[in-house]
N, C-alpha and C positions, 0 to 999 in steps of 0.2 A: 504494499499500500505506500501511496505516496505520503511523504511527511505533512504534505499540505492538503491532504484530502479531509473533507468533513468527517468528524468523528461521530459514529452512530452507536447510540445505546438503545437498542431495539431496532424496529424496521423504520422505513421512511414515513413522514406524515401523509395521512391521506387528506383528501379534499376537504373534510369536514374539520380538519385541525387536530385529529386524533392520530394514533401511532398505528401502523400495520406491521405484522410480523411476516414471516415467509408465508407466501401463498396468499397473502391478502388478509390473514386472520389478525384480528386487533391484538395489539401488544398491551403490555402492562403500562399505566399511566406513569409509572416510575422510570419506565425506559425512554429516554430522550435523545433526540438528534440535536447535536450542537453544530450549527453551521458556520464551525470555526476550522482554523488549521490545528493539527495535533498540539503543537506546543501552546498554542493559544488555550486550548481546552484543558491542558495540564495546569497552566496557571490559573484559569478561571475556576478549577474545581479545588484548588489548594488555598484560595484566600477567601476572605469574607467581604462582600462588597459593601463599602460604607458611602456609595452615593445612591441615595434613594430615587434620584431622577432618573439614573441609569435603569434601576429596577422597573420603575414605572413605564418609561419609554420603550424598552427593550424586552424586559422580563424573559430572557433566554432560558432560566432554569424552569419555567413553567409553559414551555411551549406545547407539552403533550397533554396538559390538563384540559378538562372541558371548560366552557365558557364561564359557568358561575364560580367553580372552584378556582379557576385562574383568576378572576376578578378578586375573590377574597384574599387568596394568598398574595397577589401583587399589592393590593392596598394595605394589608398587614406589614409587609416589608418596607413599602414606600413611605408609610406614616412615621418611620423612625427617624430620629434626629441625625442630621447630616454630620459628616466629620467636623468637629469644632475647630481643629487646627487649619482645614482648608478655608472655612468661613473667616476665621481670624485673619489669615493671610489676604484674602480678598477685601475684607473690611479695611485692613491696612493700606492696600493699593489704592482702594475708593478714597480714602481720606487724603491720601498723598496727592492724588489726581485732583479732587476738588479744592485741596489747598493750593496747589500749584495754579490752578485756574482762578484763584480768588473768589470761590464760590460762597453763596450764602447756604449754610447747612443747618438742618434742625431735624428733631427725631419725634415721632408721634407713635402712640400705641393703638392698636386695634381695640375698637370699643365693643366688638363682639367678635364673631368668626368672619374671615376674609378667604375670598375663592378667586385667586388669580389664574387665569388661563382656562376656565371650565370649558370654553367652547373649541379648544384646540382638538385636532383630529388625531385620536390614537386607537389603537386596537380595542381598547376598553369602552370606546364610544363616548368617554368623557375625558376631559383634560385637566391639566394643572400646569401652572407656570413655574417649572423648576429651573432654577440657574443651571448652567454646565457642570457646577461642583455640588449640585444636589439640594440647594435650600431654595425656599420660595422667594420670589422677587417680582417687582413690578417694573416692566421695561420703560426706558426713558420716553418712549413714544405716548405710552399710556399715560405716565406722569403729566407730560405736556397737554395732552387732550383734556384732562380733568381741569387743569388751570385754565385752559382756553375756554372750555365750556362754561365755567363759572363766570368768567369776563364776559361772555357773550349774553348770560342771563343779566348780568348788571346792567349791560348797555340796552337789552330788550326792555328792562324795567324803566330806564329813563325814557325811552321812546314810546312806552306805553303799548308794546306789541304783544299779541297773543302768541300761543305756542305755534299757531299755523304759520307765522311769519319768520320763525327762528331760522329756517333752512334758507330763506331768501336773505335774511340779513347776514348770516354766515357766509353765503356765497359773495355778497357785497363787499365784505371786508377783505376778502382774499383778491379782489381785482386789482389790476395795475393802476398805478397813480393816475394816469389820464382818465380812466374810467370811473374811478372811485367816487370822486367829488359829485359827479352829476348823478351816479346811481344812488349814493347816500342821502342826496336832497329828496328822494322820493319819500323818506320817512320823516321828513319835516323836524330835523334835529334841533335841539336847543344848542347854545354854546358849550353847555357842559357835556352834551352827548358827543358833539363834535371833537372836543378834546379827549374824552374817553376813547372814541373810536381810533383817533390818531394813536393813541398809547398802545391800545390793542394791537394795531398794525406793526408798531414799532418792536413791540415785545415778541409777538408770535410771527411775524413776516407776512409776505403776500405772495403771489404768483410769480412775481419778478424779482423779489428780494427776500433773503432769509431773515428770520427774526433775530434780534439782538440776544434774547434769552436762550440759554443753553441748559436743558434739564437732563439730569443723570437718572441712572437706574436707581430705584429704591430697594435697598437691601436690609435685611435683619442685622441688627447688632450683636446677636447671640444665637446659638443653635438651640433648636427645641423640636420635640417631635409633633406631628400633625394630628388632627382629629380626623376620625372618619364619621361622616355625616350621612343623611339619608334623605332623599326626597321620594314620595309615594304616590304617583300619579294613579287615579282610581279609573280612568276612562280612555285607556290606550287607544282603542279603535277610534274614538272620537277625535283624539289629537291627531290621529293618522289620516282624518278625512274618510273613514271607512263606514261609519254609522254613527247615529246619535247617541248621545251619552244614556247609560241605562244602570239600573242597580244590579244587573247581572254581571257587569264588567268586574273582573278581578283586579286588585290593585297590584301593581308591579313596583316593588321597591327598587330604587337605584341608589347605590352608595357612592359616594365621592370624597375627595380628600378637602380638607379645609384648615387654614391657619386659625389656632385657637384665640381666645380672648387675651387681651392684655401683652401682646407680643409687640416690641419695639422695632420700628423700622426707620433707617436713616434716608432723608431727601436732600437733595442739593439743587441749587440753581446758579448758574455762572452769566457773565456777559460775554459775548461773542467778540466784539469788535473794539479796538481803541480803548479809550479811557473808560472804566466802568460807570454805567448811568446808575448811581446809587438810588435814585428815586424810583427808576423803572425797575431795577433788581427787587427792590424792596415790595413794589407792586405786584411783580410776578410771583413773589413768595406769598404774599397775602391771598392773592387768587387761588394758589395751590392749596394753601392750608384751608381756605373756605370750602373749597370743592371737596377736599378729603373729609372734611367734617360734616357737611350738608348733602353732597352728592354721593359721596362713596365711591369706591374702586371695585373693579372685578364684577363677578356675576352675582346675581340675585340680591341687588340692593333694594329693590322694592320689598323684599322680606326681611330687611333689617341687617343683611351682611354687607361687609366691606366698608364700613364707616371708621374714621380715626379720631382719636381725641390728644 
């Protein structure tokens, strides 16, 4: 056998995800095929994986298990605390980077559970936002989106706009300079609203110019295990547009991972070009704090998840 050939423990996997022995007969669920070179398999079997994200995304040890057992086994392993030394090193680099960029930094704690990345596509049909080193985090793009959404709500309140106009206002704020002034006048803005719109464009940017504010990934300040939570939809056929809801439908519990209450995350915002605009940088931080406190982050915010304090 070639030293780089996949190492088989039992037969090859069948189309349903199980194992087959010789002649197509089912093999034991404990007999797995590792799609790795021989030397990699030896290393894999000799060490304990300390990266929950790797287990969650790849779950190589559980390839032969049926769907429900695989989900249970993966979540039990993925909820464990990540390598604290790895997180400590990443946090030290994060602090060095934000310090070199003269960023404003602050920490907030989860008010209740927090679910980053639930909509990510995985083989478990539920996602979670793991950093490459195995701890939960909020990407910089999401951090910026939360701050900008709060700023948009503030401007909409000044303009006395309803929710139906928010998308129009959002698109108007992103227009190039030549088009913006004329388009924004449609909202009949007050001088205060014009000044706020100008600030939003300077902080977050437009279609022809990058924003001055730079948002960083939000990461936890210490390692901790995750919670396993559950949602319990009762009318699966109704949600799948197959039939009306009925009392005869059986609930189908779905388990997922969540950051527990009272976990501290570090946030940072810096200024991109030239001399730092202290006033604009402070405004960006205020928008971000208000958004995290009152809009929330991640999934299921309407159910109370994802708020910070």
